[in-house]
C-alpha positions as CSV (number, residue, x, y, z in Angstrom):
1,M,0.0,0.0,0.0
2,H,1.2,3.5,-0.9
3,I,-0.2,6.7,0.5
4,L,0.4,10.2,-0.9
5,I,0.5,12.8,1.9
6,V,0.1,16.4,0.9
7,R,0.4,19.0,3.7
8,N,-0.1,22.7,3.8
9,N,3.5,23.6,4.7
10,S,2.4,27.1,5.8
11,N,0.4,25.7,8.6
12,S,2.3,24.5,11.6
13,Q,-0.5,22.1,12.8
14,A,-0.6,20.5,9.4
15,I,3.2,20.0,9.5
16,D,3.0,18.4,12.9
17,A,0.1,16.1,11.8
18,S,2.1,15.0,8.7
19,L,5.0,13.9,10.9
20,L,2.7,12.0,13.2
21,L,0.9,10.4,10.2
22,A,4.2,9.4,8.6
23,T,5.2,7.6,11.8
24,Y,1.9,5.8,12.0
25,L,2.1,4.6,8.4
26,A,5.6,3.3,9.0
27,T,4.4,1.2,12.0
28,Q,1.7,-0.2,9.7
29,G,4.2,-1.1,7.0
30,A,2.6,1.3,4.5
31,A,4.8,3.2,2.1
32,Y,4.2,7.0,1.7
33,T,5.2,10.0,-0.3
34,L,5.2,13.3,1.5
35,V,5.0,16.6,-0.4
36,D,4.3,20.3,0.4
37,S,1.3,21.9,-1.2
38,S,3.4,25.0,-2.2
39,E,5.3,22.8,-4.6
40,L,2.2,21.8,-6.6
41,S,1.6,23.9,-9.7
42,C,-1.2,24.3,-12.2
43,R,1.1,22.5,-14.7
44,C,0.8,19.2,-12.7
45,D,4.6,18.7,-13.2
46,H,5.7,17.6,-9.7
47,E,8.1,14.8,-10.5
48,E,7.8,13.0,-7.1
49,V,4.0,13.1,-7.2
50,N,3.8,11.9,-10.8
51,A,6.3,9.1,-10.1
52,A,4.1,7.9,-7.2
53,L,1.0,8.1,-9.3
54,T,2.6,6.1,-12.0
55,A,3.8,3.4,-9.5
56,G,0.4,3.3,-7.9
57,V,-1.2,5.3,-5.1
58,D,-4.0,3.8,-3.0
59,M,-5.1,7.0,-1.3
60,A,-4.1,10.7,-1.0
61,V,-4.3,12.2,2.5
62,V,-4.5,16.0,2.4
63,L,-3.6,17.9,5.6
64,G,-4.9,21.5,5.1
65,G,-7.9,23.4,3.9
66,D,-10.0,23.3,0.8
67,G,-7.3,25.1,-1.2
68,T,-4.8,22.3,-0.5
69,I,-7.4,19.7,-1.5
70,L,-8.0,21.6,-4.8
71,R,-4.3,21.5,-5.6
72,T,-4.1,17.8,-4.8
73,A,-7.1,17.0,-6.9
74,R,-5.5,18.8,-9.9
75,Q,-2.3,16.7,-9.5
76,I,-4.3,13.5,-9.3
77,G,-6.6,14.5,-12.2
78,T,-8.9,11.8,-13.4
79,T,-6.9,8.8,-12.2
80,G,-9.6,8.0,-9.6
81,V,-7.2,8.0,-6.6
82,P,-9.4,8.8,-3.6
83,I,-8.7,11.9,-1.5
84,L,-9.1,12.0,2.2
85,G,-9.0,15.6,3.3
86,I,-8.4,16.5,7.0
87,N,-9.1,20.1,7.8
88,F,-6.5,22.5,9.0
89,G,-7.9,25.5,7.2
90,R,-11.1,27.6,7.5
91,L,-14.4,26.5,5.9
92,G,-13.4,22.9,5.2
93,F,-16.3,22.2,2.8
94,L,-14.2,19.4,1.2
95,A,-12.3,18.2,4.2
96,N,-13.1,16.1,7.3
97,S,-12.7,17.5,10.8
98,S,-9.3,17.1,12.5
99,E,-10.8,17.0,16.0
100,E,-10.3,13.3,16.5
101,G,-6.8,13.4,15.2
102,V,-5.2,12.3,11.9
103,V,-4.4,8.8,12.9
104,A,-8.0,8.0,13.8
105,V,-9.3,9.4,10.5
106,V,-6.7,7.6,8.4
107,A,-7.1,4.4,10.2
108,S,-10.8,4.4,9.5
109,A,-10.2,5.1,5.9
110,L,-7.7,2.2,5.6
111,A,-10.3,0.0,7.2
112,G,-12.9,1.1,4.7
113,D,-15.0,2.8,7.3
114,V,-15.6,5.9,5.1
115,V,-18.0,7.0,2.4
116,A,-16.8,7.8,-1.1
117,E,-18.3,10.8,-2.8
118,H,-17.9,11.1,-6.6
119,R,-17.5,14.7,-7.6
120,T,-17.7,16.1,-11.1
121,N,-14.7,18.0,-12.3
122,L,-13.9,20.2,-15.3
123,R,-12.0,19.7,-18.5
124,I,-10.9,23.1,-19.8
125,D,-9.7,23.5,-23.4
126,V,-8.2,26.9,-24.4
127,V,-7.6,28.0,-27.9
128,C,-5.2,31.0,-28.5
129,E,-4.9,33.4,-31.4
130,G,-3.4,31.7,-34.5
131,E,-4.1,28.1,-33.3
132,E,-6.4,25.6,-34.9
133,D,-9.6,25.1,-33.0
134,P,-10.1,21.3,-32.3
135,W,-13.6,21.9,-31.1
136,A,-14.9,23.9,-34.0
137,N,-18.3,23.2,-35.4
138,D,-18.1,22.3,-39.1
139,G,-21.7,23.3,-39.7
140,E,-22.8,19.7,-40.1
141,G,-23.7,18.9,-36.5
142,Q,-20.3,17.5,-35.6
143,F,-20.1,19.7,-32.5
144,S,-23.3,18.3,-31.2
145,A,-22.0,14.8,-31.5
146,L,-18.8,15.9,-29.8
147,A,-20.6,17.5,-27.0
148,Q,-22.6,14.3,-26.4
149,S,-19.6,12.0,-26.4
150,L,-17.2,14.4,-24.7
151,E,-14.4,12.9,-26.9
152,A,-12.7,16.1,-27.6
153,P,-9.4,16.1,-29.4
154,E,-6.4,16.2,-27.1
155,S,-4.9,19.7,-26.8
156,P,-1.7,21.0,-25.4
157,R,-3.9,23.6,-23.6
158,T,-6.1,21.3,-21.6
159,F,-6.5,22.0,-17.9
160,F,-8.3,20.5,-14.9
161,A,-10.4,22.1,-12.2
162,L,-12.5,20.7,-9.4
163,N,-14.2,23.9,-8.4
164,E,-14.4,26.3,-11.3
165,L,-12.9,28.2,-14.2
166,A,-13.1,32.0,-13.9
167,V,-12.5,34.1,-17.0
168,T,-12.1,37.7,-15.9
169,R,-10.9,41.1,-17.1
170,G,-7.2,41.6,-17.0
171,A,-4.8,44.0,-15.4
172,N,-6.0,47.1,-17.3
173,G,-9.4,46.7,-15.6
174,R,-11.5,47.1,-18.8
175,I,-14.6,45.0,-19.2
176,I,-14.6,42.3,-21.8
177,D,-16.8,41.2,-24.7
178,F,-17.6,37.6,-25.2
179,G,-20.2,35.2,-26.7
180,L,-21.7,32.4,-24.7
181,D,-22.8,29.1,-26.3
182,I,-23.8,25.8,-24.7
183,S,-23.5,22.6,-26.8
184,G,-23.6,24.5,-30.1
185,A,-26.6,26.7,-29.2
186,H,-25.8,30.4,-29.0
187,I,-27.1,31.9,-25.7
188,A,-26.0,35.5,-25.8
189,D,-23.3,38.1,-26.6
190,M,-22.2,39.7,-23.3
191,R,-20.2,42.5,-22.0
192,G,-19.0,42.5,-18.4
193,D,-16.3,41.4,-16.0
194,G,-16.3,37.8,-17.3
195,L,-17.7,34.4,-16.6
196,V,-17.5,31.6,-14.0
197,V,-18.2,28.0,-15.0
198,A,-18.4,25.8,-11.9
199,T,-19.1,22.3,-10.8
200,A,-21.6,21.5,-8.1
201,T,-18.6,21.4,-5.8
202,G,-17.6,24.9,-6.9
203,S,-21.1,26.2,-6.5
204,T,-20.2,27.1,-2.9
205,A,-17.2,29.2,-4.0
206,Y,-16.8,32.0,-6.5
207,A,-20.0,31.1,-8.4
208,L,-22.0,31.6,-5.2
209,S,-20.4,35.0,-4.5
210,A,-21.3,36.0,-8.1
211,G,-25.0,35.2,-7.6
212,G,-25.1,31.5,-8.6
213,P,-27.2,28.8,-6.9
214,L,-26.1,26.5,-4.1
215,V,-26.0,23.0,-5.8
216,S,-26.0,19.6,-4.2
217,P,-22.5,17.9,-4.6
218,G,-23.9,14.9,-6.4
219,F,-25.2,17.0,-9.4
220,A,-23.1,16.2,-12.5
221,G,-23.9,19.3,-14.6
222,L,-22.2,22.7,-14.7
223,V,-23.2,26.1,-13.3
224,V,-22.6,29.1,-15.6
225,V,-22.6,32.5,-13.9
226,P,-21.8,35.8,-15.7
227,L,-19.7,38.2,-13.7
228,A,-21.1,41.7,-13.3
229,P,-22.8,41.7,-16.8
230,H,-23.7,45.0,-18.3
231,T,-27.3,44.1,-18.8
232,L,-30.6,43.6,-16.9
233,H,-31.3,40.3,-18.6
234,S,-28.6,38.0,-17.3
235,R,-29.1,34.9,-15.0
236,A,-27.1,31.9,-13.9
237,I,-27.5,28.8,-16.0
238,V,-27.4,25.2,-14.8
239,T,-26.5,22.7,-17.6
240,A,-27.0,19.0,-18.2
241,A,-24.2,16.7,-17.4
242,N,-23.0,16.3,-21.0
243,D,-23.2,19.9,-22.1
244,V,-20.2,21.8,-23.3
245,V,-19.9,25.5,-22.4
246,E,-18.1,27.7,-25.0
247,M,-16.9,31.2,-24.4
248,D,-16.0,33.1,-27.6
249,L,-13.5,35.8,-27.1
250,S,-12.5,36.2,-30.7
251,H,-14.1,39.6,-31.0
252,N,-12.8,41.0,-27.8
253,A,-10.6,44.0,-28.4
254,D,-6.9,43.7,-27.9
255,T,-7.0,46.5,-25.3
256,R,-9.5,44.4,-23.2
257,E,-7.3,41.8,-21.6
258,V,-8.6,38.5,-20.4
259,T,-7.3,36.5,-17.4
260,L,-8.1,32.9,-16.7
261,F,-8.0,31.2,-13.3
262,A,-8.6,27.4,-12.7
263,D,-9.4,26.9,-9.0
264,G,-7.8,30.2,-8.2
265,E,-4.5,29.4,-10.0
266,L,-3.5,31.8,-12.9
267,L,-3.3,30.2,-16.3
268,E,-0.7,32.0,-18.5
269,F,-0.6,32.2,-22.3
270,E,1.8,33.9,-24.7
271,S,-1.0,34.8,-27.1
272,P,-4.5,36.2,-26.6
273,V,-7.2,33.7,-25.8
274,T,-9.9,33.4,-28.5
275,R,-12.1,30.5,-27.3
276,V,-12.5,28.5,-24.1
277,Y,-14.4,25.2,-23.9
278,I,-15.5,23.7,-20.6
279,A,-17.0,20.2,-20.2
280,R,-17.3,17.6,-17.5
281,G,-14.1,15.6,-16.9
282,E,-13.9,12.1,-18.1
283,A,-13.8,10.6,-14.6
284,P,-14.9,12.1,-11.3
285,T,-12.8,13.1,-8.3
286,V,-13.3,10.8,-5.3
287,L,-13.5,12.4,-1.9
288,L,-13.6,10.3,1.2
289,R,-16.0,11.3,4.1
290,Y,-15.5,10.3,7.7
291,Q,-18.3,10.8,10.3
292,R,-19.4,14.3,9.2
293,E,-22.6,16.1,8.8
294,G,-24.4,16.3,5.5
295,F,-24.0,19.0,2.9
296,Y,-27.2,20.9,3.7
297,E,-26.5,20.9,7.5
298,H,-23.0,22.3,6.8
299,A,-24.3,24.8,4.3
300,A,-26.9,26.0,6.8
301,K,-24.2,26.7,9.4
302,V,-21.9,28.5,6.9
303,F,-24.3,30.5,4.7
304,F,-27.5,31.1,6.6
């Protein structure tokens, strides 16, 4: 058995817990890989983590808050490795309580005394100026078939997010122009601060602050929320599971910069972004739950 331990290395309690957990795993004869969350990047290029995943990881134990879990989920991607989060942060929507101690929680997980939650994540494809668009509709319904199958061509600009993708105005502060389509159907041409496309998991984060709905974690569709749109006719949209959200930025002026964030991490590009496609990931992210209250009870305490 091999356990991946990711700790928030800016939190002294998480560091102490990681050392205690490492000692416990050694007594159980379990191998482990210990990494600091600050070393995990949006490029998913951490050599030690990738080597462990290639060799085989049975579980990832995350010692930190929701942000540390999001970073770990991005590294794991759609491999299906279950994530056991133990909260040393603030809200802890994705993590389990640390009150009983990390050893008790991990021991229960190793014994199978936990519940697995399958969370929808996002596949994000970005097309920049001068690049071929692998998702382009050829006018003969090919995009519709692609949206149903989600078998998009592989792209060097493909990213992962568990919570959301936020497309916002850039450093110059000017509002942006964009078109919004869903599975080939044009919804609207918009002007505003941008757009958030979230999973049900991310509905409690940026999307909620922007006026989106609170969505049960088991929902497999997407939540699309315009950011400060310059109109009186804009509302959040909740999509079906197989829908593909398209953001067309090809007519946005060069002086109106666009910035992309996947789960709060900046995505950098050398050329202007012209189109962004967001779809449900090919396999869900698995979160392990240990003796905690339900989603609605927790939401009632935090938001109401």
